C-alpha positions in Angstrom: 16.7 1.9 9.9 14.1 3.9 8.1 10.5 2.6 7.5 8.7 4.4 4.7 4.9 3.8 4.8 2.4 4.3 1.9 -1.3 4.7 2.6 -4.3 2.8 1.1 -6.9 4.1 -1.3 -8.5 7.2 0.1 -6.2 7.2 3.1 -3.5 9.5 4.3 0.0 8.7 5.4 -0.9 10.3 8.7 -2.6 7.0 9.5 0.8 5.6 10.3 1.9 8.3 12.8 0.4 6.3 15.7 2.9 3.5 14.9 5.8 5.6 16.1 5.0 5.0 19.8 5.1 1.3 19.2 8.2 1.0 17.0 11.6 0.5 18.5 13.6 3.8 18.8 16.1 2.7 16.2 13.3 2.5 13.5 12.5 5.9 12.1 9.0 5.9 10.6 8.6 8.2 7.5 5.1 8.4 6.1 5.1 9.1 2.4 2.0 11.3 1.8 0.1 11.2 -1.4 -1.1 14.3 -3.2 -4.6 15.5 -2.3 -4.7 14.4 1.3 -3.2 15.0 4.7 -0.7 17.8 4.7 -1.0 17.9 0.9 -4.8 18.2 0.9 -4.9 21.2 -1.5 -2.7 19.6 -4.1 -4.3 18.0 -7.2 -5.1 14.3 -7.3 -3.1 12.0 -9.5 -4.4 11.4 -13.0 -2.7 7.9 -13.3 -0.7 5.4 -11.4 2.7 6.3 -12.9 2.2 9.9 -11.8 1.8 8.7 -8.2 4.9 6.5 -8.4 7.0 9.3 -9.8 5.9 11.6 -6.9 6.7 8.9 -4.3 10.0 8.3 -5.9 11.1 11.9 -5.7 9.9 12.2 -2.1 11.7 9.0 -1.0 15.0 10.0 -2.6 15.0 13.2 -0.5 15.0 11.0 2.6 17.5 8.4 1.5 20.9 8.0 3.1 23.1 5.2 1.6 24.6 4.7 5.1 21.3 3.8 6.6 19.2 0.8 5.5 15.4 1.1 5.0 12.3 -0.8 4.3 9.0 0.1 2.7 5.5 -0.8 3.9 2.3 -0.4 1.8 -1.3 -1.4 2.5 -3.8 -2.2 -0.3 -3.2 0.4 -3.0 -0.1 1.4 -1.0 1.3 -2.1 -1.5 0.9 -1.8 -5.3 2.6 1.6 -5.2 5.4 0.2 -3.0 6.0 -2.5 -5.6 6.2 -0.1 -8.5 8.3 2.3 -6.4 10.8 -0.6 -5.9 10.8 -1.2 -9.6 11.7 2.5 -10.3 14.4 2.5 -7.7 15.9 -0.6 -9.2 15.7 0.6 -12.8 17.5 3.8 -11.8 20.1 1.9 -9.9 19.3 3.6 -6.6 20.0 2.4 -3.1 17.4 -0.4 -2.6 15.4 -1.4 0.5 16.5 -4.1 2.8 13.0 -5.4 3.2 9.5 -4.9 1.6 6.1 -5.3 3.3 3.0 -5.8 1.2 -0.3 -5.7 3.1 -3.8 -6.4 2.0 -3.1 -6.8 -1.7 -2.9 -9.7 -4.1 0.3 -10.1 -6.2 0.6 -7.2 -8.7 0.4 -9.4 -11.9 -3.1 -10.5 -10.9 -4.9 -7.2 -10.3 -8.4 -8.6 -9.4 -10.1 -5.4 -10.4 -9.0 -5.8 -13.9 -9.8 -9.5 -14.0 -13.4 -8.7 -12.9 -13.6 -6.2 -15.8 -15.3 -3.8 -13.4 -14.5 -0.2 -13.3 -16.3 0.8 -10.1 -14.7 4.3 -10.1 -17.1 5.2 -12.9 -20.2 4.3 -10.9 -22.6 6.9 -9.4 -21.9 7.7 -5.7 -24.5 5.4 -4.2 -23.4 2.4 -6.2 -19.7 3.3 -5.7 -20.2 3.3 -1.9 -22.0 -0.1 -2.1 -19.0 -1.6 -4.0 -16.5 -0.1 -1.5 -18.5 -1.8 1.3 -18.6 -5.1 -0.6 -14.8 -5.1 -1.1 -14.2 -3.9 2.5 -12.4 -1.0 0.8 -13.4 1.6 3.5 -13.8 1.5 7.2 -17.2 1.4 8.9 -16.5 4.8 10.5 -16.2 6.3 7.0 -19.5 4.8 5.8 -21.3 6.2 8.9 -20.1 9.8 8.3 -21.8 11.9 5.6 -19.1 14.6 6.2 -16.3 12.2 5.6 -18.0 10.8 2.5 -18.4 14.2 1.0 -14.8 15.2 1.8 -13.0 12.0 0.8 -15.1 10.3 -1.8 -13.4 12.2 -4.7 -10.1 11.1 -3.3 -11.2 7.4 -3.1 -12.7 7.5 -6.6 -9.4 8.9 -8.0 -7.4 6.3 -6.2 -9.7 3.5 -7.5 -9.3 4.9 -11.0 -5.5 4.6 -10.6 -5.7 1.0 -9.4 -8.3 -0.1 -11.9 -6.3 1.3 -14.8 -3.0 0.0 -13.5 -1.1 -2.0 -16.1 1.4 -4.6 -14.8 4.7 -4.8 -16.9 5.9 -8.4 -16.8 9.4 -8.2 -18.3 11.4 -6.7 -15.4 13.9 -7.7 -12.8 12.6 -9.3 -9.7 13.0 -7.7 -6.3 16.2 -9.0 -4.7 15.3 -8.6 -1.0 13.1 -10.5 1.4 9.4 -9.6 1.4 6.7 -10.1 3.9 3.1 -10.3 2.8 0.3 -9.6 5.3 -3.2 -10.9 4.6 -6.6 -10.7 6.2 -8.3 -14.1 6.1 -11.7 -12.5 5.3 -10.3 -10.1 2.7 -11.4 -10.4 -1.0 -8.3 -12.2 -2.3 -7.5 -15.9 -2.1 -4.5 -17.5 -0.4 -3.1 -18.4 -3.8 -3.4 -14.8 -5.1 -1.5 -13.6 -2.0 1.1 -16.4 -2.1 1.8 -15.4 -5.7 3.9 -12.5 -4.4 6.8 -15.0 -4.2 7.1 -14.9 -8.0 8.3 -11.3 -7.7 11.4 -11.7 -5.5 14.7 -13.7 -5.5 14.6 -13.4 -1.7 12.4 -15.1 0.8 8.6 -14.5 0.8 6.8 -14.9 4.1 3.0 -14.7 4.1 1.4 -13.9 7.4 -2.4 -14.4 7.7 -4.5 -12.4 10.2 -8.0 -12.8 11.4 -10.1 -10.0 10.0 -11.0 -8.4 6.7 -9.3 -5.7 4.6 -8.4 -3.4 7.5 -7.0 -6.2 9.8 -4.0 -3.9 10.4 -6.3 -1.8 12.6 -7.3 -4.7 14.8 -3.8 -6.3 15.0 -1.4 -3.4 15.3 0.8 -5.0 17.9 1.2 -8.1 15.8 2.0 -6.1 12.7 4.6 -4.1 14.6 6.1 -7.3 16.0 6.4 -8.7 12.4 8.1 -5.5 11.3 10.6 -5.7 14.1 11.4 -9.4 13.6 11.7 -8.9 9.8 14.1 -6.0 9.7 16.2 -7.1 12.7 16.3 -10.8 12.1 
């Protein structure tokens, strides 16, 4: 079983590397790195959401083996990218995931940033940082480090531009696999907005709440790993 992992806004897929020592040996973790960060730091940032999806699609296809099942995990922006990646795989009649994990994100047809009619990626740096803190969109360690802010703020701004200009396309086939949705109880979205993921699959939809805010996956790694194990092996 392969587990492809997609990072959150401003994050790198290297975030998931620490998961390897917790996952069972028969689960091969494959981080899908986004352009402009991690080992791809020198590459240009994406101009739009579809460009990122196309890039992830190409990278995932390189790793696919139709004899080996796989799952996809995405947190926050990564969850939205994972959803659109599934849509592209399905549209092109590719080998589809056995399971999908969506973490820290409301259902894709809701897009709370659009509903608030607020394009925070256009704000000056100080106001942009205030909004990131308000939405729990970055870690406290990031906010406390001027060096990290200077290095990664352009990446985060570009990622928020992608999410805020994302356009959901309603007339498409639903996912046909089970999905698991992970939610922080103190995150910005409501229970109903998270439960609405069930509208996008013909399979089961299990919502798992955690104590914590947007980055609950940092505080509850062992529980997250347990959910992955039980979901893909159940």
